[in-house]
PyMOL commands that place a pseudoatom at each C-alpha (Angstrom):
pseudoatom trace, name=CA, resn=UNK, resi=1, chain=A, elem=C, hetatm=0, pos=[-4.450, 96.449, 168.511]
pseudoatom trace, name=CA, resn=UNK, resi=2, chain=A, elem=C, hetatm=0, pos=[-3.010, 98.916, 171.025]
pseudoatom trace, name=CA, resn=UNK, resi=3, chain=A, elem=C, hetatm=0, pos=[-4.084, 98.444, 174.631]
pseudoatom trace, name=CA, resn=UNK, resi=4, chain=A, elem=C, hetatm=0, pos=[-5.554, 101.098, 176.897]
pseudoatom trace, name=CA, resn=UNK, resi=5, chain=A, elem=C, hetatm=0, pos=[-2.222, 101.268, 178.774]
pseudoatom trace, name=CA, resn=UNK, resi=6, chain=A, elem=C, hetatm=0, pos=[-0.319, 101.801, 175.501]
pseudoatom trace, name=CA, resn=UNK, resi=7, chain=A, elem=C, hetatm=0, pos=[-2.722, 104.587, 174.521]
pseudoatom trace, name=CA, resn=UNK, resi=8, chain=A, elem=C, hetatm=0, pos=[-2.338, 106.282, 177.902]
pseudoatom trace, name=CA, resn=UNK, resi=9, chain=A, elem=C, hetatm=0, pos=[1.438, 105.992, 177.599]
pseudoatom trace, name=CA, resn=UNK, resi=10, chain=A, elem=C, hetatm=0, pos=[1.271, 107.528, 174.106]
pseudoatom trace, name=CA, resn=UNK, resi=11, chain=A, elem=C, hetatm=0, pos=[-0.716, 110.496, 175.460]
pseudoatom trace, name=CA, resn=UNK, resi=12, chain=A, elem=C, hetatm=0, pos=[1.876, 110.949, 178.221]
pseudoatom trace, name=CA, resn=UNK, resi=13, chain=A, elem=C, hetatm=0, pos=[4.694, 110.885, 175.641]
pseudoatom trace, name=CA, resn=UNK, resi=14, chain=A, elem=C, hetatm=0, pos=[2.794, 113.377, 173.475]
pseudoatom trace, name=CA, resn=UNK, resi=15, chain=A, elem=C, hetatm=0, pos=[2.475, 115.643, 176.500]
pseudoatom trace, name=CA, resn=UNK, resi=16, chain=A, elem=C, hetatm=0, pos=[6.215, 115.371, 177.143]
pseudoatom trace, name=CA, resn=UNK, resi=17, chain=A, elem=C, hetatm=0, pos=[6.935, 116.138, 173.473]
pseudoatom trace, name=CA, resn=UNK, resi=18, chain=A, elem=C, hetatm=0, pos=[4.738, 119.242, 173.568]
pseudoatom trace, name=CA, resn=UNK, resi=19, chain=A, elem=C, hetatm=0, pos=[6.274, 120.421, 176.843]
pseudoatom trace, name=CA, resn=UNK, resi=20, chain=A, elem=C, hetatm=0, pos=[9.775, 120.028, 175.424]
pseudoatom trace, name=CA, resn=UNK, resi=21, chain=A, elem=C, hetatm=0, pos=[9.006, 121.783, 172.149]
pseudoatom trace, name=CA, resn=UNK, resi=22, chain=A, elem=C, hetatm=0, pos=[9.952, 125.337, 171.350]
pseudoatom trace, name=CA, resn=UNK, resi=23, chain=A, elem=C, hetatm=0, pos=[9.033, 128.015, 168.834]
pseudoatom trace, name=CA, resn=UNK, resi=24, chain=A, elem=C, hetatm=0, pos=[5.752, 127.731, 166.945]
pseudoatom trace, name=CA, resn=UNK, resi=25, chain=A, elem=C, hetatm=0, pos=[4.943, 124.284, 168.323]
pseudoatom trace, name=CA, resn=UNK, resi=26, chain=A, elem=C, hetatm=0, pos=[5.282, 125.458, 171.909]
pseudoatom trace, name=CA, resn=UNK, resi=27, chain=A, elem=C, hetatm=0, pos=[3.133, 128.536, 171.227]
pseudoatom trace, name=CA, resn=UNK, resi=28, chain=A, elem=C, hetatm=0, pos=[0.465, 126.431, 169.501]
pseudoatom trace, name=CA, resn=UNK, resi=29, chain=A, elem=C, hetatm=0, pos=[0.283, 124.038, 172.443]
pseudoatom trace, name=CA, resn=UNK, resi=30, chain=A, elem=C, hetatm=0, pos=[0.133, 126.868, 174.979]
pseudoatom trace, name=CA, resn=UNK, resi=31, chain=A, elem=C, hetatm=0, pos=[-3.652, 126.841, 175.227]
pseudoatom trace, name=CA, resn=UNK, resi=32, chain=A, elem=C, hetatm=0, pos=[-5.952, 126.259, 178.166]
pseudoatom trace, name=CA, resn=UNK, resi=33, chain=A, elem=C, hetatm=0, pos=[-8.670, 123.993, 176.798]
pseudoatom trace, name=CA, resn=UNK, resi=34, chain=A, elem=C, hetatm=0, pos=[-10.608, 120.901, 177.793]
pseudoatom trace, name=CA, resn=UNK, resi=35, chain=A, elem=C, hetatm=0, pos=[-9.589, 117.898, 175.711]
pseudoatom trace, name=CA, resn=UNK, resi=36, chain=A, elem=C, hetatm=0, pos=[-11.016, 114.488, 174.888]
pseudoatom trace, name=CA, resn=UNK, resi=37, chain=A, elem=C, hetatm=0, pos=[-9.450, 111.660, 172.932]
pseudoatom trace, name=CA, resn=UNK, resi=38, chain=A, elem=C, hetatm=0, pos=[-11.852, 108.863, 171.981]
pseudoatom trace, name=CA, resn=UNK, resi=39, chain=A, elem=C, hetatm=0, pos=[-10.104, 105.615, 171.078]
pseudoatom trace, name=CA, resn=UNK, resi=40, chain=A, elem=C, hetatm=0, pos=[-12.669, 104.104, 168.738]
pseudoatom trace, name=CA, resn=UNK, resi=41, chain=A, elem=C, hetatm=0, pos=[-11.495, 100.489, 168.648]
pseudoatom trace, name=CA, resn=UNK, resi=42, chain=A, elem=C, hetatm=0, pos=[-11.299, 100.282, 172.454]
pseudoatom trace, name=CA, resn=UNK, resi=43, chain=A, elem=C, hetatm=0, pos=[-14.437, 102.433, 172.904]
pseudoatom trace, name=CA, resn=UNK, resi=44, chain=A, elem=C, hetatm=0, pos=[-12.724, 104.407, 175.641]
pseudoatom trace, name=CA, resn=UNK, resi=45, chain=A, elem=C, hetatm=0, pos=[-12.243, 108.151, 176.054]
pseudoatom trace, name=CA, resn=UNK, resi=46, chain=A, elem=C, hetatm=0, pos=[-9.398, 109.931, 177.805]
pseudoatom trace, name=CA, resn=UNK, resi=47, chain=A, elem=C, hetatm=0, pos=[-10.466, 113.337, 179.094]
pseudoatom trace, name=CA, resn=UNK, resi=48, chain=A, elem=C, hetatm=0, pos=[-8.357, 116.123, 180.481]
pseudoatom trace, name=CA, resn=UNK, resi=49, chain=A, elem=C, hetatm=0, pos=[-6.863, 119.516, 179.711]
pseudoatom trace, name=CA, resn=UNK, resi=50, chain=A, elem=C, hetatm=0, pos=[-4.318, 120.974, 177.375]
pseudoatom trace, name=CA, resn=UNK, resi=51, chain=A, elem=C, hetatm=0, pos=[-2.731, 123.731, 179.436]
pseudoatom trace, name=CA, resn=UNK, resi=52, chain=A, elem=C, hetatm=0, pos=[0.711, 125.194, 179.855]
pseudoatom trace, name=CA, resn=UNK, resi=53, chain=A, elem=C, hetatm=0, pos=[1.897, 123.215, 176.840]
pseudoatom trace, name=CA, resn=UNK, resi=54, chain=A, elem=C, hetatm=0, pos=[1.033, 119.865, 178.446]
pseudoatom trace, name=CA, resn=UNK, resi=55, chain=A, elem=C, hetatm=0, pos=[-1.780, 117.352, 178.203]
pseudoatom trace, name=CA, resn=UNK, resi=56, chain=A, elem=C, hetatm=0, pos=[-3.085, 116.370, 181.614]
pseudoatom trace, name=CA, resn=UNK, resi=57, chain=A, elem=C, hetatm=0, pos=[-5.280, 113.255, 181.477]
pseudoatom trace, name=CA, resn=UNK, resi=58, chain=A, elem=C, hetatm=0, pos=[-7.810, 113.542, 184.284]
pseudoatom trace, name=CA, resn=UNK, resi=59, chain=A, elem=C, hetatm=0, pos=[-10.133, 110.617, 183.610]
pseudoatom trace, name=CA, resn=UNK, resi=60, chain=A, elem=C, hetatm=0, pos=[-10.657, 107.526, 181.483]
pseudoatom trace, name=CA, resn=UNK, resi=61, chain=A, elem=C, hetatm=0, pos=[-14.245, 106.700, 180.566]
pseudoatom trace, name=CA, resn=UNK, resi=62, chain=A, elem=C, hetatm=0, pos=[-15.876, 103.823, 178.745]
pseudoatom trace, name=CA, resn=UNK, resi=63, chain=A, elem=C, hetatm=0, pos=[-17.602, 104.823, 175.535]
pseudoatom trace, name=CA, resn=UNK, resi=64, chain=A, elem=C, hetatm=0, pos=[-17.601, 108.077, 173.606]
pseudoatom trace, name=CA, resn=UNK, resi=65, chain=A, elem=C, hetatm=0, pos=[-17.108, 111.411, 175.377]
pseudoatom trace, name=CA, resn=UNK, resi=66, chain=A, elem=C, hetatm=0, pos=[-19.995, 112.304, 177.665]
pseudoatom trace, name=CA, resn=UNK, resi=67, chain=A, elem=C, hetatm=0, pos=[-19.350, 116.026, 177.496]
pseudoatom trace, name=CA, resn=UNK, resi=68, chain=A, elem=C, hetatm=0, pos=[-18.213, 118.154, 174.580]
pseudoatom trace, name=CA, resn=UNK, resi=69, chain=A, elem=C, hetatm=0, pos=[-14.586, 119.120, 175.163]
pseudoatom trace, name=CA, resn=UNK, resi=70, chain=A, elem=C, hetatm=0, pos=[-13.181, 122.240, 173.520]
pseudoatom trace, name=CA, resn=UNK, resi=71, chain=A, elem=C, hetatm=0, pos=[-10.681, 120.075, 171.589]
pseudoatom trace, name=CA, resn=UNK, resi=72, chain=A, elem=C, hetatm=0, pos=[-11.936, 116.657, 170.523]
pseudoatom trace, name=CA, resn=UNK, resi=73, chain=A, elem=C, hetatm=0, pos=[-9.876, 113.873, 168.967]
pseudoatom trace, name=CA, resn=UNK, resi=74, chain=A, elem=C, hetatm=0, pos=[-11.034, 110.451, 167.781]
pseudoatom trace, name=CA, resn=UNK, resi=75, chain=A, elem=C, hetatm=0, pos=[-8.907, 107.670, 166.303]
pseudoatom trace, name=CA, resn=UNK, resi=76, chain=A, elem=C, hetatm=0, pos=[-7.890, 104.052, 166.791]
pseudoatom trace, name=CA, resn=UNK, resi=77, chain=A, elem=C, hetatm=0, pos=[-5.369, 103.140, 169.448]
pseudoatom trace, name=CA, resn=UNK, resi=78, chain=A, elem=C, hetatm=0, pos=[-2.892, 101.958, 166.825]
pseudoatom trace, name=CA, resn=UNK, resi=79, chain=A, elem=C, hetatm=0, pos=[-3.119, 105.319, 165.044]
pseudoatom trace, name=CA, resn=UNK, resi=80, chain=A, elem=C, hetatm=0, pos=[-2.511, 107.230, 168.288]
pseudoatom trace, name=CA, resn=UNK, resi=81, chain=A, elem=C, hetatm=0, pos=[0.571, 105.156, 169.080]
pseudoatom trace, name=CA, resn=UNK, resi=82, chain=A, elem=C, hetatm=0, pos=[1.844, 105.406, 165.482]
pseudoatom trace, name=CA, resn=UNK, resi=83, chain=A, elem=C, hetatm=0, pos=[1.450, 109.204, 165.444]
pseudoatom trace, name=CA, resn=UNK, resi=84, chain=A, elem=C, hetatm=0, pos=[3.287, 109.676, 168.719]
pseudoatom trace, name=CA, resn=UNK, resi=85, chain=A, elem=C, hetatm=0, pos=[6.026, 107.281, 167.559]
pseudoatom trace, name=CA, resn=UNK, resi=86, chain=A, elem=C, hetatm=0, pos=[6.394, 109.311, 164.349]
pseudoatom trace, name=CA, resn=UNK, resi=87, chain=A, elem=C, hetatm=0, pos=[5.199, 106.467, 162.104]
pseudoatom trace, name=CA, resn=UNK, resi=88, chain=A, elem=C, hetatm=0, pos=[1.951, 108.190, 161.040]
pseudoatom trace, name=CA, resn=UNK, resi=89, chain=A, elem=C, hetatm=0, pos=[1.721, 111.774, 159.832]
pseudoatom trace, name=CA, resn=UNK, resi=90, chain=A, elem=C, hetatm=0, pos=[-1.085, 113.587, 161.653]
pseudoatom trace, name=CA, resn=UNK, resi=91, chain=A, elem=C, hetatm=0, pos=[-1.994, 115.869, 158.741]
pseudoatom trace, name=CA, resn=UNK, resi=92, chain=A, elem=C, hetatm=0, pos=[-2.340, 112.943, 156.323]
pseudoatom trace, name=CA, resn=UNK, resi=93, chain=A, elem=C, hetatm=0, pos=[-4.305, 110.881, 158.854]
pseudoatom trace, name=CA, resn=UNK, resi=94, chain=A, elem=C, hetatm=0, pos=[-6.620, 113.835, 159.505]
pseudoatom trace, name=CA, resn=UNK, resi=95, chain=A, elem=C, hetatm=0, pos=[-7.094, 114.549, 155.792]
pseudoatom trace, name=CA, resn=UNK, resi=96, chain=A, elem=C, hetatm=0, pos=[-7.916, 110.893, 155.090]
pseudoatom trace, name=CA, resn=UNK, resi=97, chain=A, elem=C, hetatm=0, pos=[-10.410, 110.646, 157.964]
pseudoatom trace, name=CA, resn=UNK, resi=98, chain=A, elem=C, hetatm=0, pos=[-8.396, 108.189, 160.045]
pseudoatom trace, name=CA, resn=UNK, resi=99, chain=A, elem=C, hetatm=0, pos=[-8.119, 110.830, 162.747]
pseudoatom trace, name=CA, resn=UNK, resi=100, chain=A, elem=C, hetatm=0, pos=[-10.879, 113.249, 163.639]
pseudoatom trace, name=CA, resn=UNK, resi=101, chain=A, elem=C, hetatm=0, pos=[-10.063, 116.628, 165.197]
pseudoatom trace, name=CA, resn=UNK, resi=102, chain=A, elem=C, hetatm=0, pos=[-12.821, 119.017, 166.192]
pseudoatom trace, name=CA, resn=UNK, resi=103, chain=A, elem=C, hetatm=0, pos=[-12.290, 122.375, 167.841]
pseudoatom trace, name=CA, resn=UNK, resi=104, chain=A, elem=C, hetatm=0, pos=[-13.286, 125.995, 167.543]
pseudoatom trace, name=CA, resn=UNK, resi=105, chain=A, elem=C, hetatm=0, pos=[-12.064, 127.837, 164.465]
pseudoatom trace, name=CA, resn=UNK, resi=106, chain=A, elem=C, hetatm=0, pos=[-9.438, 129.890, 166.337]
pseudoatom trace, name=CA, resn=UNK, resi=107, chain=A, elem=C, hetatm=0, pos=[-8.114, 126.808, 168.101]
pseudoatom trace, name=CA, resn=UNK, resi=108, chain=A, elem=C, hetatm=0, pos=[-7.867, 124.953, 164.783]
pseudoatom trace, name=CA, resn=UNK, resi=109, chain=A, elem=C, hetatm=0, pos=[-5.862, 127.836, 163.337]
pseudoatom trace, name=CA, resn=UNK, resi=110, chain=A, elem=C, hetatm=0, pos=[-3.510, 127.765, 166.301]
pseudoatom trace, name=CA, resn=UNK, resi=111, chain=A, elem=C, hetatm=0, pos=[-3.220, 123.969, 166.316]
pseudoatom trace, name=CA, resn=UNK, resi=112, chain=A, elem=C, hetatm=0, pos=[-2.447, 123.801, 162.583]
pseudoatom trace, name=CA, resn=UNK, resi=113, chain=A, elem=C, hetatm=0, pos=[1.163, 124.732, 163.326]
pseudoatom trace, name=CA, resn=UNK, resi=114, chain=A, elem=C, hetatm=0, pos=[1.440, 121.401, 165.160]
pseudoatom trace, name=CA, resn=UNK, resi=115, chain=A, elem=C, hetatm=0, pos=[0.832, 119.656, 161.845]
for i in range(1, 115): cmd.bond("trace and resi %d" % i, "trace and resi %d" % (i + 1))
show_as sticks, trace
zoom trace
């Protein structure tokens, strides 16, 4: 089981990947939205912002998200690490229910190019 530190590191690497991307991926990540990522097996939530093509983690809270972020993710720590490492395909994990992504319709349309 991935640790909280490994999950935080994975989010930082994801942020670096988004910031270094170009083309459609860069445009899709160029939003300004609140973000939460609930790690179900650790029962911890990372909260922050997706802005300027980067994820900025602002807080780590025990339990599920306390406020409804504009973009909400939920998954296990192992799945987060595997996705960032390229060992788990996000679209397949989302379609199978391993990963939950909730956002407004327009944001989902924009984010789909990240898949």
